[in-house]
N, C-alpha and C positions, 0 to 999 in steps of 0.2 A: 868915596868909600865911607860908609856909615860907621861911626865909632861904636855904636851898639852892636852891629854885626861883627865888627872886629873883636870886641870884647867876648862875644859868645863863641866865636871861632877859636879864640885864644884859649878859653877855658876848656873847650872840647879837646883841643890839641894837648893841653897840659895833662888832662886826665888820661888820654890814650898814650902819648909819648913818654910820660914820666911814670906810667903805671901807678897812678894814685889810687890804690886799692880802697874800696869803700867810699870813694868820693864821686860825686856827680858834678858836672859843670855848674849846676845851680847851687852847689855847696860852697863855691869859691866866691868870696866877697871881693867885689871890684876894687875896693879901696884898701883891703888888708895887705900887710907886707907879705911878699912871696917867700922871704927867707926868715929864719929865726922863729920868733913867736907866732908869726902869721901862718902861712901854709907849710912852713918847715922845710923848704927846699934847701939843698946844699950846692956846693960849687959844681959838682958833676951834673946836677939837675940844670944849673944855669947854662952849662956848655951844651947840653942836649937841647934845652929850650931855645937857645940862640940859633943852633943849627936848624932846628925845626921851623922856627919863625922865618929864617932866611930862605929856606926851601919853599915854605907854603906861601909866604907873602912877598917874596922877592925884595926884601928890605934888609940892608946890612945892619948888624948889631955891632957897635964898637966894642973893643976889649978894654979890660982894666977899669979904672975909675970912671970912665965915661959911661960904662954899662951900668954902674950902680944905680944911678937915678932912673935909668930906663927900666930896670928890673925892680923898682920900688914896689909896684903893684900892677894889677891887671890894667887899671886905668892909665898908668904911666907908660906901660908897654904899648897899649892900644894907641895912645896919643903919639908915640914915636912912629908907629907904623903908618898912621893916617897922615902925619906931617911929612914923613919921608916919601910916601906915595904921591902926595900933592906936589912936592918939590921935584919929583922925577919927571 
């Protein structure tokens, strides 16, 4: 599974699933924080994104503090998906 493909699919998923109006997948910086000052997602967005990722990629997203580092950025989330798929 190519990390670049995963990042692109993640950004497309975020724009469609989270209704990021006025945003294109290309507008999302791979290294920018997804929450707070970065993309500005909130806890409801995190839940929606986790469910969407689990459904689309077949990868489990842990809950609580374990999820914080995974949701740090598109890069971190893509790395989690690629490593989880490789371990499966």
